[in-house]
N, C-alpha and C positions, 0 to 999 in steps of 0.2 A: 963342609956341611955335615950335620949329624944325620946319618942315614937310618932308615927304618924299613923293616920287612914285616909284612903282615901275612900270616897264614891262617886261613879260615877253614871251615869244614869243607874239604875237598870232596870227600866221598859222601859227602852228604851231611846233613844236619839231622841228628837222630830225633825225630818227632815222637811224641808220646805213644801214638797208636802202635807203631812198629816195636817200640820197646816193650809194651805190654804183651804184644804177640810173641815176641822172642822169649819173654819170661814164661809164658804159657808153654811154649815149645820145650823149654828146658824141663818144666814140670812133667810134661808128657814123656819126655825121654827118661827121666829118672824113674818114672813109674813103669817103664817097659821092662820086660824080662829079656833074657838072652835070645837073640834071633837065631833061626835055623839057617845053616849055611847053604842049603840046597836051593837052587832056582832063584838066587838073589841077583838082581841087576847090578852091574858094576857102578862105581862112583859117578862116572861121567854120565851114564844113562839116567841115574837118579836125579842128578843135577839138571840135565837138559830137560827132562820131563817136568820138573818143578818150575823151572824158569819159563818154559813155554806156557804152562798153566797160569803162572803168577802174572804174566804180562796181560792176560785177558781176564783175570779174576776181578770181581766187583770191588770197588773201593768201599771202605767203611767196616767191612767184616774183618774179624781176626783171620789173616790168611793161613796161618799154620793150623788153626783149629779146623778151618774149612777144608784144608788140604788133607788132614788126617781123615776127615769124614769122607772125602773123595776116595782115598786109598781103601778105606774099610768097605765102601760101597762096591769097590772093584774086587772084593774078596781078599785083600791083603791082610794077613794076621796082625794082631796088635803088636807082637814083638817085632815084626818086620817093619810095620809103620813107624814104630819108635826108632828103629835103626835108621830109617831113611830121614826122619826129622832131625835126628842127632847129626847125621852127615850134612844135611842142608844147613843147619845152624853153623857147623864148623866151616863149610865152604863159603858161607856168607862173609866170613872174616878173611878169606883167602882169595876170592875171585871177584873181580869188579862187576860181573854181570848182575849179581844180586842187587847191589846198590844202584846200578844203572836202571834196572827194571823198576825198582821201587820208586826212585826219584823221577823217572820219566812220568810215572803215574801221578806222583804228588805234585810235581811242578807243572803239570797240565792245568792245575788250579791257580787262580790269580793270587798275588800277595794279599793276605787278608788283613794284616795289621792287627789281628786279634789272637795273640798267643794263648789267651785263656780258653779259646775254643779249639786249640790244637793246630792253628794255622801258623804259617811263617810270617814274621813281622815285616812290615814294609820299611820301617825305620832302620838306620844303621845301628850296629852294636854300640851300646853306650860306652863300653870299654874302649873300643876303637876310637870313638869320637873324643874321649878324654885324652888318650895317649898320643894322638896325632896333633892335638891342638898346639899351634905355634911352631910346628915343624916346617922346614922349607921343603916344598914338594920336590920329589924326584921320581924314580921308577919304582912302582909298587906291584907286587904280585899277590893276588887273592886266590889262595889255594882252596879248591872246592867252593867256587864262587856262588853256586846256586843261581838265584834270579838276580843277583848282582847288587843287592842293597848296599853292601860295604864298598864294592868297586865303584858304583855310581857316586857314592858320597865322596870317595877319595878323588875321583875325576873332577868333581865339582870344585874341589879345593885346589885343583891344578896339577894333581899327580898324573903321570903317564902310567896308566893301569893296564895290566894284563891279568888274565885269570884262566883257570881251567876247572873242569868238572867232568864227571863220568856221564852226566845226563845231557844229551843234546837238547832236550826240551828245556832244561834249565838255562843253557847257554843262549838259546833263541829268545827266551824271556829276558835274560840279562841285556842282550843287545837291543831289544824292543824298549826296555825301561831306560836304557842309556839314550836312545834316540828321543824318547819323550822328554828327557831332561836336558837334551841339547849337549851331551858329552859323548866322547868316543871311548870304546874299550877294545882291547885285543882279547880274543877268546880262543880256546883250544879244547877239544874233546880229548881227555886223557885221564888216566888213573895215576896213582902215586908212583906206580912202577914204570909207567911209560913217559911221563912228562919230563922234559929236559929242563931242569932248573938252571943250567948254565953255570958259568964261573964269573965272579965279580960283576954280577948283572943287575942286582936289585938293591935299592936303598930301603925298601920296606916290603915285608911279607907278613900276611895275616893268617892265623889258623884259629878260627872261631867255631867251636862245636863241630870240629871235623873228625872224621874217623881216621885221623892221621896216625901212622905207626911210629910215634915219637919214642917208643920204647926200643926201637931198632937203632943202634948206633950208626949204622950205615945211612939211614934216612936223615938223621940229624946232621951227619957230616955233609950230605948233599945240600941241606939248607945252609949250613955254615959256608961252604965253598961258593954258593951262589950269591951270597951277600957281598956287597962292597964293604971296604973297611968302615967300621962304625955302624953298619947296618943293624936294624932292630927287628926282632921277632915279637909279635904280639900273639898271645895264645890264651884261649879260654876253653875249658872243657869240664867234663864230669870227673869226679873222684869216687872210687868205690871204697866205702868205709866199712870196717868190721861191724857186724851186727845189723847192717842194712841190706836190703835186697840188692844183689849185684846187678850191674848192667849186662846185657848180652855181650858175648865176646867180640862181635864185629864192631861194637861201638868204641872199643879200645879205651874204655874208662881207665884212668890212672890210679895207682896206689898212692896213699898219702906220702908226700915227699918225692915221689918218683920223677916228676917233671924237672925239679931242680937238679936232681942227679943226672938226668938225661942231657941237660944243657950246662953241665959243669964247666965246659970250655968257654962259655959266654960270660959276659959281665951282666949279672942279673940286677936290673934297676928297680924292679917291682915284682913282688911275689906274695900271693895270699891264697890260702885255702879257707873257704868260709861257706856257710850255708847261704843259699840264695835260690832264686827262681831263674831257670835257664830261659833262653829266648823263646821257648815254646810252651811256657806256662807249666802247670803241674803243682804238686803239693810242696815243692821245695826239694833241693838237691844239695849235695856237697860239691862245690865248684872250685876249680883252681884257675887263677889268672896270673899271667906272667908277662913282663916286658924284659927281654934279654937282648943285649947288644953284642955284636961281633967285636972281639978285641983286635 
């Protein structure tokens, strides 16, 4: 049988509000001067303070802007506030707690099905639907499964589906949505670093708008090793184009052509970079879509 692996947004699905917030954070950092070295909290203390605040912060407001206001109200100088925001932005791409805290809050909201309003769609990815059409069901992995829209769709087609996400709230919603649909899913709370992809395990893995570190050869090798012979990876994400506003680092948007290079050891069956609208609406983005099979 022709195997397929689908990897989706495991660390999350980068919604428009957080992208705008991170862009603002970058602007704030660029405008800050050199911080004073004295009496500065260490990196862990800065991160822990932010995460504790962020988990309880109100939804809807720009969290980085509000946090800078909090720091200034506490008497933190502009330069030091800029240093802390720069550090927080950096650690968002390195530590899973940031994505976990953000998506625990976001996934506490129901699937809206209205991406034009910044919500997560209830329908499965159109790219996934197209590429799995006619495939014989096997074992599928949904990486960064969120509320399970792709996982539930695959299960309805007869796939044996497992998925993981950093957000327990998302996993609980995925299981609830599966129960409503009358299908079963296997779920695990894990990050890209902690999930055991296994060896010769999956026929299908989906990575759809995930903050997946596919620029890391070691991560791509874990995917390759976990696929059964002929297994397929489906991937869709953002591309950072010269002359356009870049995405925040933790989104892990790719450079033009980078994805094809990262999967050079696979048989690439479909590849395109084109302007389009991502799953969460917006004015339009440069997107990359790929279907690549393990040789």
